N, C-alpha and C positions, 0 to 999 in steps of 0.2 A: 359364796357355796350355799350359805340357808337360804336365799334367796332362790337361787337354783331347785332346792329341795321342794321349798315351799311352792313354787311354780309349778313342780310336777307333780307334788301331793293333788293339787287344786284340777289339775288335768285329769287324773286319773278319777278323782271323785267325781270329776263332771262326766266322765263315759258312765258311770253306772248307775247315774243317776235314771229312774226309769223313764221310758220312750226319747231317751238323750240320742244323741249321735256327734261322732266325732267329724270334723272335716280334714282331709288331708288333700295334699298334692301330689301327683305322681311327677315322673321324669317328663313326660309330653305336655304337665302342664294342665291338664285335665284335673278335675276336682270330684273326690270320692268322697262318700258319706258311709260309714260305717256303723253300724246299730251297737249300742249298748249292752255288752257281754253275749253277742252273737258272731259268731263264727260260720260264715258260707262258704260253702265247695262249689267252684263256679267252673270246675274240668266237667265237660260234658262223657269222655270216656277214657280208657285206658291209653288208647293210642288212634289217630285216626289220620286222614291226609290232608294236607296241608292246602290253606284257602292261598292262590295267587291273589299277590297283593296288586299285580297289573290287572286283575281281573274286576272292572269298575262297572260291569253290567249293572242296570236297575235292580235286576231281581237280588245280586249277589251283595249289590250296597244293600238294600231294603233290609237283608238278614242279618249281615255284619253289624250294622246300626242298632237293628233292636237287640241283639245279644249285649254289645258295648254299651247302651243304656241301661239295661237290666243288670250289668256288672257294677256301672259305675251308679247306680242308685240302689243296689242291693235288694232286688225285687226276686221274688222266692219263681218267679216264670221262666228264670234262667235254667232251673235243674228239670223244670217240667219240659223244658223243650226236648229232651232225651226223649220224650214219649208222644209228642207231640201229633194230634191227627187235622188241627185246624188250618185253616190257611191263613196268610199275613194279609191284609189288608193296606195298603197304603193311600191315606186320602191327602190329596193335593188341596191346600188351602191358602186363600190369600192372607199376605203377611200381616196384614192390618186385622186379622180375625184372633190376633194372640189373646186380647183379654176375652172374648168370649169362649175360649174354650180354657179358661183361668191362668195362663201365663203372666208373670209380673215383669215389673222391671224391663230394662231398656233392650230393643231388638238390635243384633249386629249390623252393625252401619253394611250397607250392599247388599240385605238380605232381600229376597225375592221371592220365594213361598217358603210356608210353612208343612213341613209333613207331620201327617198324625201316623205312626205305625202301629197296628191294632190286632190282635189275634182273640178273638172270643173265647173266654175261659182261662186265658193265661193274662194278659195284659195291653197297657199301652205306653206308647212312647212320642215324644215329640222331638223335632231338630230341625232346623235351618241349616243353610249352607251360605257362606259369604266369603267372599275372597277364594275359595279352593280349600276352604275349611269347614268341619261340620261342628256346628254349636248345638250340643245337647240339652234337654231343659232337666234340669235337676231337682232332687227333691223339694227344694224351695219354692218349686214352679219357675222358677227364673231359668234363662239361657247361661250357660257355663260363659263367663269372662273371657276364656280362652279357648278359640279354636281348635279340633284336631285333624290330624292328617286321616285321609283313609289307611294309610299303610301303617298307622298306629294302631288304629283298631283291629285290623285285621293280624297284627303282631300278637295282641291280646287273646284272640279267639284262638289262632293256634298253638299259644303257649297253652290254653286249657282245652287242648285236642276237640277244638267245635268244630273242626272242619266238616265233617261228614253230616251232621245233623243240621249244620246253615246251609250246606249244600241242597239238602234236602228241602229246607223251610224256602228256600230261594226259588225252587219248583213249584212253589203253593202261592207265589206273589201274583195280587191283582192289584190294579190301581183305579184309584176312583177320581176323578179330577172336578173337584169341587170350588174353583175357582170362577170368579166371575159374578156379576150383579146380579144376572138372572138366576143364579142357584141350579142353574142344570150341571147334570153330572154326565162324567163319559166314561166309561168302564174299559177295561182292556186286562187282560190273565197274561201269565207268564210266559205265553207264546208268542206275545208281540212285544215291540219295543215301547218302553215307559219310561219314566222320570224318577230318578231319586240319587242321582250320581253328583259328582262333584262340578258339573258344569250348568246346575239346575235345569235340564231340560227335560221335556215330558212329552213322549210320544203316548197319545190316548185315542182310542178305537171308538170312535160315535158313527161308523159307518164304512169311515175308511181312515186309514192311518195319518194322523197329523200330528206331525211337532209341533208342541208350544215350547216358546224358548223364555227367558228366565224375565224377560220383561212381560209376560202374559200375552203376547202377539197371537193372535188367531191365526192360523197357518193358511186357511183358506180366504182371510181377508183380500177384496181386490185393491185396499189401500196399500198394500205392502209395497216395501220398494225393493227392486232387483237385489239389492245385496242381502235384503232380508229373505226373499225368496230360498238365495243360492245357499244362505246358511240354512233353511227349513229342508232344503233338497241333500243337502250333506249330513243334518242330522238322521235323516231318516235313512242313508245307505249304510247297510250292515258291512259294507267292504271299505269304511273311511276307518284310518288310522286312529285308536281311542286317543292317542295323546295330540294327535292335529286336531279332533273334534274341541279336545280340551281346550286347545289355545286359540280356536276359532270363537269360542265362545267367553271369552276372558273380557273384562272392560276394555274399550279402546285404548284406554290411555297406559294399559297394562305392557311393560315392556316385552312378555313373550306372546301378545298379541298379533294374531296372523289373521287380516282378513278373508273374509270367504269369496273362492273364486268360483265363475259362472263354469269352467271347464272341468266337467266330472273326471275324465282322466286326470288331472292335476291333482285329484282327493286322497289318491291311492297311493 
């Protein structure tokens, strides 16, 4: 009993050391860091419409992840989202650029794209997607060891009545694709399809709508295989069932994987 009391005393003492933080693990396996002596309120309204967990549009996904990352890392920008007038920019980076932006440690296996979420005057968050899980960069500048599902992030947002605020934020999303050795970027606004969802796909506009899959393939490349062309066309079709898209973009060895078909009528 004395050992338990001593351990508790040491933990409490550590919480109140200036600048210290306490690491806790939630039920969904995500790591949270609570600043010592601070209690932050992440509820954005007294009531709000609920975010649909099935709405995995790129814009909605970006807004939800930005909120989730802010809550997880105790960022002050979360409270400021209520009165935000800034656009949310999503920069698509090569996954090997982690060190250049200050991220340390291991990268989740099978991750292909590094996503930077940035709103001027508010804050910046980083994440990647691997095996249909989202890995947010924490306060230690490292990817969380355990990924979180999109549904779990939506549940947190809905619990804090963030639906209306995040829906408005989603309407401002624009994407800058900065992948590739040539450093060229292509931008699209929230009126075009773009990438941030669980399949790691990006549709960016550089004069025409071009889907880029999670292997970084150029959709207009003449070297594309017929299978890849079918996948690109499927990703660009807004009428394709979202779950079907997800399954077609899985690794081929995944039990849920379905190969893209060349028959457009079978997509719907």
